[in-house]
Backbone and ligand atoms as CSV (ligand in chain L), in Angstrom:
chain,resi,resn,atom,element,x,y,z
A,1,MET,N,N,94.991,102.553,119.269
A,1,MET,CA,C,93.996,102.188,118.260
A,1,MET,C,C,93.756,100.674,118.322
A,2,ASP,N,N,92.559,100.287,118.513
A,2,ASP,CA,C,92.255,98.867,118.664
A,2,ASP,C,C,92.177,98.168,117.309
A,3,ARG,N,N,92.986,97.154,117.142
A,3,ARG,CA,C,92.935,96.422,115.864
A,3,ARG,C,C,92.578,94.960,116.062
A,4,SER,N,N,91.957,94.661,117.160
A,4,SER,CA,C,91.594,93.269,117.408
A,4,SER,C,C,90.578,92.782,116.376
A,5,TRP,N,N,89.854,93.740,115.754
A,5,TRP,CA,C,88.851,93.351,114.753
A,5,TRP,C,C,89.484,92.590,113.593
A,6,ILE,N,N,90.769,92.860,113.310
A,6,ILE,CA,C,91.418,92.188,112.185
A,6,ILE,C,C,91.439,90.678,112.417
A,7,ARG,N,N,91.622,90.295,113.665
A,7,ARG,CA,C,91.684,88.863,113.965
A,7,ARG,C,C,90.379,88.299,114.477
A,8,ASN,N,N,89.578,89.167,115.120
A,8,ASN,CA,C,88.419,88.639,115.846
A,8,ASN,C,C,87.072,88.831,115.166
A,9,SER,N,N,87.074,89.460,114.000
A,9,SER,CA,C,85.777,89.639,113.362
A,9,SER,C,C,85.877,89.298,111.885
A,10,LYS,N,N,84.721,89.232,111.242
A,10,LYS,CA,C,84.699,88.855,109.831
A,10,LYS,C,C,83.740,89.763,109.075
A,11,PRO,N,N,83.838,89.755,107.720
A,11,PRO,CA,C,82.937,90.620,106.955
A,11,PRO,C,C,81.489,90.411,107.384
A,12,GLY,N,N,80.781,91.514,107.575
A,12,GLY,CA,C,79.393,91.428,108.010
A,12,GLY,C,C,79.238,91.795,109.477
A,13,ASP,N,N,80.300,91.594,110.264
A,13,ASP,CA,C,80.242,91.998,111.672
A,13,ASP,C,C,80.313,93.517,111.770
A,14,ARG,N,N,79.629,94.055,112.769
A,14,ARG,CA,C,79.659,95.511,112.942
A,14,ARG,C,C,81.058,95.999,113.249
A,15,GLU,N,N,81.746,95.232,114.052
A,15,GLU,CA,C,83.107,95.573,114.452
A,15,GLU,C,C,84.033,95.592,113.228
A,16,TYR,N,N,83.836,94.631,112.347
A,16,TYR,CA,C,84.647,94.531,111.137
A,16,TYR,C,C,84.399,95.734,110.224
A,17,ASP,N,N,83.134,96.047,110.009
A,17,ASP,CA,C,82.791,97.195,109.162
A,17,ASP,C,C,83.390,98.492,109.703
A,18,ALA,N,N,83.304,98.674,111.006
A,18,ALA,CA,C,83.861,99.878,111.620
A,18,ALA,C,C,85.376,99.898,111.438
A,19,GLY,N,N,85.998,98.746,111.594
A,19,GLY,CA,C,87.444,98.640,111.423
A,19,GLY,C,C,87.871,98.938,110.000
A,20,VAL,N,N,87.126,98.405,109.037
A,20,VAL,CA,C,87.433,98.642,107.624
A,20,VAL,C,C,87.331,100.129,107.306
A,21,ARG,N,N,86.295,100.777,107.855
A,21,ARG,CA,C,86.157,102.227,107.619
A,21,ARG,C,C,87.358,102.977,108.187
A,22,GLN,N,N,87.773,102.566,109.361
A,22,GLN,CA,C,88.932,103.172,110.004
A,22,GLN,C,C,90.179,102.978,109.124
A,23,PHE,N,N,90.314,101.781,108.589
A,23,PHE,CA,C,91.452,101.500,107.724
A,23,PHE,C,C,91.424,102.362,106.455
A,24,ILE,N,N,90.271,102.429,105.803
A,24,ILE,CA,C,90.147,103.199,104.560
A,24,ILE,C,C,90.477,104.674,104.818
A,25,ASN,N,N,89.952,105.230,105.910
A,25,ASN,CA,C,90.269,106.616,106.253
A,25,ASN,C,C,91.765,106.813,106.405
A,26,PHE,N,N,92.372,105.886,107.107
A,26,PHE,CA,C,93.799,105.960,107.332
A,26,PHE,C,C,94.559,105.883,106.009
A,27,ALA,N,N,94.185,104.919,105.174
A,27,ALA,CA,C,94.882,104.709,103.899
A,27,ALA,C,C,94.761,105.922,102.983
A,28,VAL,N,N,93.559,106.503,102.932
A,28,VAL,CA,C,93.339,107.657,102.061
A,28,VAL,C,C,94.148,108.860,102.556
A,29,LYS,N,N,94.161,109.038,103.878
A,29,LYS,CA,C,94.898,110.144,104.467
A,29,LYS,C,C,96.390,110.054,104.131
A,30,ASN,N,N,96.880,108.838,104.030
A,30,ASN,CA,C,98.308,108.641,103.785
A,30,ASN,C,C,98.638,108.303,102.339
A,31,SER,N,N,97.665,108.428,101.462
A,31,SER,CA,C,97.882,107.965,100.087
A,31,SER,C,C,98.690,108.954,99.255
A,32,GLU,N,N,98.850,110.180,99.728
A,32,GLU,CA,C,99.580,111.205,98.988
A,32,GLU,C,C,99.045,111.354,97.572
A,33,GLY,N,N,97.756,111.231,97.441
A,33,GLY,CA,C,97.121,111.459,96.163
A,33,GLY,C,C,97.203,110.315,95.168
A,34,ARG,N,N,97.806,109.201,95.579
A,34,ARG,CA,C,97.867,108.065,94.659
A,34,ARG,C,C,96.461,107.517,94.419
A,35,GLU,N,N,96.236,107.092,93.187
A,35,GLU,CA,C,94.898,106.637,92.850
A,35,GLU,C,C,94.693,105.192,93.293
A,36,LYS,N,N,95.778,104.403,93.228
A,36,LYS,CA,C,95.666,102.994,93.603
A,36,LYS,C,C,96.560,102.677,94.790
A,37,LEU,N,N,96.004,101.863,95.668
A,37,LEU,CA,C,96.718,101.500,96.891
A,37,LEU,C,C,96.757,99.980,97.017
A,38,PRO,N,N,97.733,99.461,97.775
A,38,PRO,CA,C,97.765,98.013,97.993
A,38,PRO,C,C,96.480,97.563,98.683
A,39,CYS,N,N,95.921,96.482,98.217
A,39,CYS,CA,C,94.678,95.974,98.808
A,39,CYS,C,C,95.006,94.931,99.879
A,40,PRO,N,N,94.571,95.183,101.120
A,40,PRO,CA,C,94.925,94.284,102.219
A,40,PRO,C,C,93.937,93.139,102.433
A,41,CYS,N,N,93.182,92.788,101.399
A,41,CYS,CA,C,92.239,91.693,101.604
A,41,CYS,C,C,92.978,90.363,101.568
A,42,HIS,N,N,92.290,89.356,102.013
A,42,HIS,CA,C,92.768,88.001,102.102
A,42,HIS,C,C,93.313,87.463,100.768
A,43,LYS,N,N,92.772,87.954,99.656
A,43,LYS,CA,C,93.190,87.450,98.350
A,43,LYS,C,C,94.368,88.233,97.775
A,44,CYS,N,N,94.376,89.542,97.983
A,44,CYS,CA,C,95.416,90.385,97.361
A,44,CYS,C,C,96.682,90.488,98.212
A,45,HIS,N,N,96.564,90.380,99.517
A,45,HIS,CA,C,97.728,90.444,100.408
A,45,HIS,C,C,98.646,91.638,100.161
A,46,ASN,N,N,98.097,92.754,99.800
A,46,ASN,CA,C,98.887,93.955,99.526
A,46,ASN,C,C,99.790,93.823,98.305
A,47,LEU,N,N,99.619,92.767,97.542
A,47,LEU,CA,C,100.454,92.582,96.350
A,47,LEU,C,C,99.812,93.281,95.163
A,48,LEU,N,N,98.500,93.372,95.183
A,48,LEU,CA,C,97.794,94.027,94.088
A,48,LEU,C,C,97.347,95.417,94.508
A,49,HIS,N,N,97.447,96.346,93.574
A,49,HIS,CA,C,97.023,97.706,93.844
A,49,HIS,C,C,95.639,97.945,93.262
A,50,LYS,N,N,94.786,98.531,94.077
A,50,LYS,CA,C,93.396,98.748,93.661
A,50,LYS,C,C,92.960,100.162,93.989
A,51,ARG,N,N,91.889,100.609,93.303
A,51,ARG,CA,C,91.275,101.875,93.696
A,51,ARG,C,C,90.569,101.687,95.038
A,52,VAL,N,N,90.376,102.798,95.743
A,52,VAL,CA,C,89.783,102.703,97.077
A,52,VAL,C,C,88.413,102.022,97.049
A,53,ASP,N,N,87.605,102.342,96.030
A,53,ASP,CA,C,86.276,101.711,95.999
A,53,ASP,C,C,86.382,100.208,95.754
A,54,GLU,N,N,87.415,99.802,94.997
A,54,GLU,CA,C,87.618,98.364,94.783
A,54,GLU,C,C,88.093,97.682,96.064
A,55,ILE,N,N,88.967,98.379,96.786
A,55,ILE,CA,C,89.454,97.839,98.057
A,55,ILE,C,C,88.290,97.629,99.017
A,56,LEU,N,N,87.436,98.639,99.077
A,56,LEU,CA,C,86.271,98.565,99.950
A,56,LEU,C,C,85.393,97.365,99.559
A,57,ASN,N,N,85.237,97.210,98.266
A,57,ASN,CA,C,84.467,96.102,97.735
A,57,ASN,C,C,85.103,94.753,98.123
A,58,HIS,N,N,86.421,94.650,97.948
A,58,HIS,CA,C,87.125,93.416,98.324
A,58,HIS,C,C,86.977,93.126,99.813
A,59,LEU,N,N,87.118,94.181,100.622
A,59,LEU,CA,C,87.084,93.967,102.069
A,59,LEU,C,C,85.683,93.632,102.558
A,60,THR,N,N,84.695,93.942,101.724
A,60,THR,CA,C,83.334,93.560,102.074
A,60,THR,C,C,83.104,92.087,101.752
A,61,LYS,N,N,83.760,91.641,100.650
A,61,LYS,CA,C,83.576,90.252,100.211
A,61,LYS,C,C,84.561,89.280,100.854
A,62,PHE,N,N,85.823,89.723,100.909
A,62,PHE,CA,C,86.870,88.857,101.460
A,62,PHE,C,C,87.341,89.427,102.793
A,63,ALA,N,N,87.819,88.558,103.648
A,63,ALA,CA,C,88.298,89.029,104.947
A,63,ALA,C,C,89.567,89.865,104.803
A,64,PHE,N,N,89.766,90.733,105.754
A,64,PHE,CA,C,91.008,91.500,105.855
A,64,PHE,C,C,92.136,90.516,106.165
A,65,ASP,N,N,93.284,90.679,105.520
A,65,ASP,CA,C,94.443,89.817,105.797
A,65,ASP,C,C,94.775,89.873,107.289
A,66,ASN,N,N,94.580,88.757,107.991
A,66,ASN,CA,C,94.673,88.834,109.456
A,66,ASN,C,C,96.087,88.892,110.015
A,67,THR,N,N,97.086,88.916,109.129
A,67,THR,CA,C,98.448,89.136,109.615
A,67,THR,C,C,98.837,90.607,109.454
A,68,TYR,N,N,97.974,91.359,108.815
A,68,TYR,CA,C,98.308,92.746,108.502
A,68,TYR,C,C,97.822,93.701,109.583
A,69,THR,N,N,98.503,93.652,110.729
A,69,THR,CA,C,98.097,94.521,111.834
A,69,THR,C,C,98.932,95.796,111.895
A,70,CYS,N,N,100.125,95.759,111.289
A,70,CYS,CA,C,100.918,96.980,111.130
A,70,CYS,C,C,100.724,97.419,109.694
A,71,TRP,N,N,100.120,98.576,109.514
A,71,TRP,CA,C,99.747,98.966,108.160
A,71,TRP,C,C,100.902,99.635,107.415
A,72,ILE,N,N,101.975,98.858,107.253
A,72,ILE,CA,C,103.207,99.416,106.677
A,72,ILE,C,C,103.076,99.800,105.208
A,73,TRP,N,N,102.139,99.221,104.496
A,73,TRP,CA,C,101.952,99.604,103.092
A,73,TRP,C,C,101.031,100.805,102.964
A,74,HIS,N,N,100.548,101.285,104.079
A,74,HIS,CA,C,99.610,102.408,104.049
A,74,HIS,C,C,100.036,103.509,105.005
A,75,GLY,N,N,101.339,103.713,105.147
A,75,GLY,CA,C,101.829,104.883,105.876
A,75,GLY,C,C,102.369,104.631,107.273
A,76,GLU,N,N,102.301,103.387,107.763
A,76,GLU,CA,C,102.851,103.128,109.088
A,76,GLU,C,C,104.241,102.523,109.001
A,77,LYS,N,N,104.951,102.614,110.100
A,77,LYS,CA,C,106.249,101.981,110.187
A,77,LYS,C,C,106.172,100.936,111.279
A,78,MET,N,N,107.014,99.937,111.156
A,78,MET,CA,C,106.990,98.884,112.155
A,78,MET,C,C,108.371,98.762,112.755
A,79,ASP,N,N,108.414,98.579,114.063
A,79,ASP,CA,C,109.682,98.419,114.731
A,79,ASP,C,C,109.567,97.253,115.698
A,80,GLU,N,N,110.225,96.158,115.388
A,80,GLU,CA,C,110.094,94.979,116.243
A,80,GLU,C,C,111.163,94.921,117.316
A,81,THR,N,N,112.153,95.802,117.227
A,81,THR,CA,C,113.254,95.703,118.167
A,81,THR,C,C,113.271,96.858,119.151
A,82,HIS,N,N,112.477,97.870,118.870
A,82,HIS,CA,C,112.461,99.065,119.705
A,82,HIS,C,C,112.182,98.722,121.172
A,83,VAL,N,N,113.035,99.212,122.052
A,83,VAL,CA,C,112.860,98.880,123.467
A,83,VAL,C,C,111.890,99.834,124.136
A,84,GLY,N,N,112.114,101.124,123.931
A,84,GLY,CA,C,111.207,102.110,124.506
A,84,GLY,C,C,109.976,102.230,123.636
A,85,LYS,N,N,109.067,103.050,124.049
A,85,LYS,CA,C,107.846,103.256,123.272
A,85,LYS,C,C,107.999,104.471,122.377
A,86,PRO,N,N,107.853,104.328,121.068
A,86,PRO,CA,C,107.864,105.545,120.249
A,86,PRO,C,C,106.702,106.424,120.679
A,87,LYS,N,N,106.919,107.717,120.643
A,87,LYS,CA,C,105.921,108.652,121.147
A,87,LYS,C,C,104.572,108.520,120.443
A,88,ASN,N,N,104.663,108.299,119.127
A,88,ASN,CA,C,103.432,108.295,118.356
A,88,ASN,C,C,103.013,106.893,117.950
A,89,SER,N,N,103.237,105.937,118.816
A,89,SER,CA,C,102.851,104.578,118.452
A,89,SER,C,C,101.332,104.474,118.366
A,90,VAL,N,N,100.853,103.754,117.370
A,90,VAL,CA,C,99.418,103.651,117.175
A,90,VAL,C,C,98.911,102.252,117.472
A,91,PHE,N,N,99.817,101.310,117.529
A,91,PHE,CA,C,99.378,99.942,117.756
A,91,PHE,C,C,100.518,99.145,118.346
A,92,GLU,N,N,100.228,98.346,119.339
A,92,GLU,CA,C,101.271,97.527,119.930
A,92,GLU,C,C,100.744,96.151,120.228
A,93,GLU,N,N,101.591,95.162,120.010
A,93,GLU,CA,C,101.316,93.868,120.582
A,93,GLU,C,C,102.651,93.341,121.069
A,94,GLU,N,N,102.696,92.166,121.599
A,94,GLU,CA,C,103.851,91.694,122.348
A,94,GLU,C,C,105.209,92.316,122.024
A,95,ASN,N,N,105.748,92.011,120.851
A,95,ASN,CA,C,107.069,92.577,120.595
A,95,ASN,C,C,107.073,93.356,119.290
A,96,ARG,N,N,106.002,94.000,119.055
A,96,ARG,CA,C,105.875,94.712,117.795
A,96,ARG,C,C,105.192,96.051,118.049
A,97,THR,N,N,105.721,97.087,117.470
A,97,THR,CA,C,105.112,98.399,117.625
A,97,THR,C,C,104.942,99.032,116.259
A,98,CYS,N,N,103.793,99.610,116.022
A,98,CYS,CA,C,103.570,100.338,114.776
A,98,CYS,C,C,103.484,101.815,115.117
A,99,TYR,N,N,104.002,102.624,114.278
A,99,TYR,CA,C,103.859,104.048,114.499
A,99,TYR,C,C,103.811,104.791,113.185
A,100,VAL,N,N,103.331,106.009,113.232
A,100,VAL,CA,C,103.194,106.786,111.989
A,100,VAL,C,C,104.226,107.890,111.961
L,1,ZN,ZN,ZN,91.801,92.688,97.420
C-alpha cells in the first residue's frame, strides 16, 4: 500500500484526497463500531477523538500528520525490530514494518 502521499502531498492534491479516502475506509473497517476515532490531522495528532465526518473535515483543512505512516491507532501494528517480513505487511520503509 503506497503511503508516500502522507509526506509528498497536501490537502487539495488529488493524491492526498485519494490517500485520505483510503485512510478513512481503513479506519472505519477497523473501528469495531466505535463512534469516535483518533484524528490523525496535523492539529490533533491522534490525541483527540472525532467522528468520522469531523476527521474528514479536519483532513481536508489540515494536513495529515506526516509522521503517522503506521496507522497503529486505527488497527495496524508496528514492528521496528522484525527481521523477516510479516506475511500480511501493508507498509514498509527502511526499518519499520506495519501490518494488520
Ligand atoms: Zn483533527
